[in-house]
N, C-alpha and C positions, 0 to 999 in steps of 0.2 A: 729639167728644172732650169728656169731662166738664169742668165748670168748675174743679174742684179741680186736675186735672192741668194744665189750661191756666194756672192761676195759678202753680203751681210752676214751670212752664217760663218764664213771664215773669219771675219772681223770679230764677231761675238765670241768665237772660240779662242781668240787670242787675248781676251780680257785678262789683265793681270790678276793672279790669284789674290793679291792683297786687296783688290777692289771688290771682290765678291763678298757677299754676306757670309758670316761664319757658318751658317747651315750648309751653304754650298761648298765652302772650303773643306768642311769636315765630312763630306759625303764618303761613305764606305768605298774602298777600292777593291775589295774582294768579298766573297761570300762570308768569310770568317768575321769580317768587320761589321756585318749587318747587325744592328741592335735589336734585340728582342725577337719576336715571331718564332719562338721555339716550336710552336705547333706546325709550322710550315718548313722550318729549316733544320729540324733535328736530324740526327744521323740516319735514321730509318724512314724519314719522310720522303714523299714522292718527288718534291721539287728539286732537292739536291741531287737525287739520282738522275733526273732528267738533264740537269745542267752538266753533271760529270760525264754523262754519256753523249752529250750534245745531240740528244735525240728527241727534243721537244718540238711540238707544233706551234700553235698559237696559244697565247696565255692572256687571261684577263686578271688584273690585280685590283681587288675591290677592298676599300678600307677608308677610314677617316683621314683628314688632312694630317700630315706630319707623321704618318705611320711607317713610311719608308717605301712607298710604291715606286717612285722615280729612282731612288737609289737601287732598289732591287732590280729594276729593269736594266739599268746601266751596268750593274755587276754581271747580270746574266749575259749581256752582249759581250762584255769584256772577257769573262771566263770561258766563253765558247768561241772567242776570237772571231766574232761575226762583225760584218760591216753594219753599223747602226745608224739609221736615219731617224732623227727625232722630230716629231711634229706636235704642235699644240692645236687641239681641235678648235680652240677659240680663234686662233689666228690663221689657221690653214683654210684652204678652199679646194673646190673640186679640181681646178686646173693644176694646182700644186700637187695634189694627191695623184693625179694621172701621171704627172712627170716622174714622181717617185716610183710609182709602180712600173712605168715603162723602163726606167733605168735598172730596176731590180730584175726585170726579165732579161735584159742584155747581159747582166752580171750574175747569172743564176749560180755560178760556182762559188761565189763569195757568201752565199747563204745570208742574204740581207735580213736584218731585224728592223722592222719598222715599229718604233715606239710612239704611240699616240697618247699623249697626256690628255686627260679630261675627255675621253672618247665618248662619253654620254652626250657631249655637245655636238657630235656629228649627227646630221639628220639621216633619214632613212636612205636617201639616194647615195650619200657619202659612204654609209656603212655597206650598202649593197655593192658599191664599187670595189670594196676590198675582197668580196667573196671569191671571185674567180682565182685571184692570185693566192689567197689563203688556201683554197681547195687544192690547187695544183702544186703548192709548196714553193712558188716563186718568192714569197716573202714569209717570214715568221713574224706574226703580229704579236706585239705586247701592248695591250691597252690598259690604261690606269683610269680608275673612276672612283669618285666618292659616292656615287649613286648606285642603287641596287641594279645590277645588270639585268635582272629579270624584267625590269620595267623600262630600261633605257637602251638596251642593246638588242638589235634584231635577233629573233629566234634562230635563223640560219647561222648567223655569225657566232652566237652563243653556243650552239650545238657543236661547232667546229673548234671550240677553244676549251682549254683547261681553266677552270675558275679557282682562284686562290683568294681567300678572305683574310686580310690583315686586320689585326686587332689594335686598339689604342695601346701605346707603350706604357708599361708599368712605371711607377714613380722610381723604383730602384734602377731600372734600365736607363731612364733619363738622367738620374743623378750620376751614374757611371760615365755617361757620355759627356756630361757637363764637366766632371772632374778631368777627363781626358783633354777636353778643349782648353781648360785652364792652364795646363802644363805643356801642351804641344806648341813649340815655338815655330814650326814650319807652317802648319795650317791653322792652328788655333790662336789662343790669346796668351801663350806662354811668355811672349816678349814684353807684356805689360807687367808681369810679376805681381799681379794682384792676388789676394787671398780671400777665400770665402769659406765660412764654416759649413760643416756638413748639414746642420739643421736648416741653414738658409738655402742651400741648394735643394734640400728636400721640399721646402716650402715653394720654391720656384717650380719644381717639378709638379707638385700638386696643383698649382695654379695654371699649369699648361694643359690640363685636361687630356693627357696622353699624346700631345702634339710635340714631337721632338724639335721640329723646326721652330716652333714658337718659343720653346725654352731656350734654344741656342741663340736665337735673334734677340731675345730679352736680355740674356746674359751679356751679349756683346754690347748692346745699347747701354746697359748699366755701367759696364767697365769703361767704355769709351767716354762716359761722362765724368770719370774719376781720374785723378792724377796717377801717374805711373807708380806702381808699388803700393797702392792703397789696399787697405783691408776693408772689404765691403761690410757695411753695417746692416742691421735688420731693417732700418728705415729705407736704405737703398733698395733692398729686395722688395719691400712692401710697396714701394712706389710703382712697381710693375703691376701688382694686384689691383691698385686703384685705377689704372688705365686699361685693365684687362677686359676684353670682350669674350664672353663665353662662347663655346662652339655651338652654334645653332643656326641652321639655314632652313628657311621655309620651303625650299625646293629639294631638300635632301632627306635622307633617312632619319636624321636627328629630329625633324619635325614630326614624322609619323611615329617614331619610337617614343617620343616624349608624350605626345597626346595619348598614346596607348597606355603608357605607364600611369598617366594622370587618371584616365577613365577607370582603369582596373583598380587603382588605389581607392577611388571613391566607391566603386562597386564593392570592394573588399572592406569597406567601413574603416579605412585608415586615414583620418583627417590630416595627420602630420605628413604622411607621404604625399597625399594629394596636394597639400599646400606647397610642399617642396617642388613638385613637378610643375605646379602652376607658376610658382616664382621663377623657375627656370625659363618657362615659355615667355613670361612677361619681360624678364630681363634680356632675353634673346631677341626681343622685338616682335614677338608673335602678335597677330591681329587679335585683340581681345574679343571681337565678335565671333571669331572662329571658335574660341574656347566656349563662349556663351552658347553658341548653337549646339555644341556637343553636350552641354549641360541640360539644354531643353530636351534633347533626345534621351539622355540618361534619366531624366526625371520620370519619364513614362516607361522606359525600358527596364530600369533597375529598381526604382522606388515604387512607382505605380500606385496601386490602391492601398499599399501599406501605409502611405501618408500622402494623401492627395493634395496637400499644400505644396508639395515639391514642384509640380508643374507650373502653377502661377508664379511661384518665386523665381523659377528658372526663366520664365518668359519675361518677368519684370527685370531680371538681371540682364537679359539680352537687350531690352529697351534702354536700360541705363547705359550699357556699353555703346549703343547707337547714339544716344543723346548727350552723353557726358564725355566719353573717350578717356584715353590714358592721360595722366597717371591715376586720376581719381577713381575711375571705374574698377581699378584693381581691388578696391575695398568691397565693391559689390560682388566681384567674382570670388573673393575670399569668403564673403558671407554665404553665398550660394554653395560654394564648395564644401564648407564645414557643415552646413545644414544637410546637404545631400549625403555626405559621407557618414554622418551620425544618424541619419534617418533609418528606420527599419526598411528592409529590402524585399521586394517581391517583383518577379518578372511574369506574373500570371497573365496580365493584360497583353504583354508582348507575346507570350506563348500562344495566347488565345487568338489574337488576330492573325498570327502566322499560320496556325492550324486551320482557321477558317479560310484563309486565302489558298492554302494548299488543297483543301477540299474542293473549292471552286475550280481550281486549275485541273485537278485530276479526276474528279467525279462528275457525273451528269448533274447539271444545275437543276435543283428542285424547283418545281412550279410554285408560285406564290399561292397559298391557300385562298380560296374565294372569299372567305369571311374577313380577311384582313386586306383585301385589295381596295384601292380607292373607289368610292361609290359616287363621286360627283358626276353628274351628267346622266341623261336618260338612257343612253346606250349602255353605260356601265351598270346601271341599276337593272336594266332588262337582261343583262348577262348574269345577273346574280351577284355582282361584286358587292361585298359588304354584308350580304345576307347572313344572318345568324351571328354577327359580331356582338360580343358581350362587352359593354363598356366597363373597363377595369375599375373606375372610381365608384361605380355603383355596387361593387362587391366588397365584402368584409376583407380587410387587410389588402385590398386592391388586387386580389387573386380570384380569377373567374373559373379557372380549371381548363380554359382553352389552351390549345397548342398554337404556336406561331410559326411552325415549320411542318410540312407534310410528314417528314421523317425526322423527328427531333434528334439532334446530335449535340453532345456536350463538348464545347471548346474551352470554356473558362473553368479552371479548377483553382479555387481560392486557396491561399496558403495561410497557415496558422501563424501570422506575423502582423504586428502593428494593428492598424485599423481594419485590416482584412479579416481579422478574427471575427469581428462583428458581422462583416459581410457574409462570411462562411456560415455563421449561425443563422442569419436572416434567410439565406438561400436554402438552407436545410429545412427551416420551418416552412418556407413557401412550397418546397418540393413535397413535403408531407401533406400540406393543406391541399395542394393541387391534386395529389393522388386521391385524397379523401373525397374531394368534390367530384372527381371523375367516377368514383365508385357509386355515388349517389345518383348520377345521371342515368 
């Protein structure tokens, strides 16, 4: 590692504790101080056993912001008395990574832990560079990511690592840490002698969306804006909510999980839940055209023939989002969402096209019957194309009795819901009429 980078790191490590944000000052110093995550850190859980035995390999910590990934990584290194090299995938590069790995090989007895924050930002080449040293045990990798490792971490590296999923912290856990920060005079805000009521701390915790870092930094900001010894009011706490940005990132799981919740709420005919998840996406800055595209798909996949007005309405909503944009097109999205959520549901058209495509892929393709082939041109007519075709409009009810496949196969099965009830009745009538006409021929 070059001397300049080493000097910068030494200087940054000497930053006064008082100048660090509250969330950094309150970082846990031992496994017992880690807040929440009982599903990972309970007495009989795997992770504490690995730490106590100092017998872990590489670890991937996956979870939302502020859930304790960095804190847990630093505690693991401290409790196993390992040499810890911390890298941030946003700032690091291949040259720096090579230097770290080279030094780790020379100091193999110190069991170097390489902690890489935001490891999902490493490209394939950088992740591949870690593999030989991870495999030989020259380093013990701890990677932290807010992204699903299955999509963002190379399969070879993923297979060589223990994956631990951290959950958003509960409101109760966040409140407990905030209370501790209020009275801790060494690392927290105890020297300010400010008081906050329990219900106000609970409100702050609720508005933090499971992100402890956000809650601590908000508390610090509010207290620093008040005189020493103040009693914080409800208005002081609510000022945080007014400036709050909800946790939503178009490149992270929150994006995919929320659109999934939205679609399933519409499919499940729950307009209230659908509007809630729609509001979350719009307030989080989601592209309204993305939502509208999904509604166009849903209109055919989930409503379909039960109410054929769904598709033109969804298409019109997409056009409105294209031409009007936010914030006004939120009205159009709300309109379409409620209509689709309250419409009768049928996936018969969706199932039908999937079944037909599956038959095309897996079975021999049927030849087109001569009587329904195109008959334009002398060659086509000489080959008998179109010969014997019966014009449907000349027949009563438009049914001639002819087949339109050599070997008829049923792909569409109408459901007894919405407008499709009448379609089912019509098809049943046509089927009986067709069978009757065939018997007469």
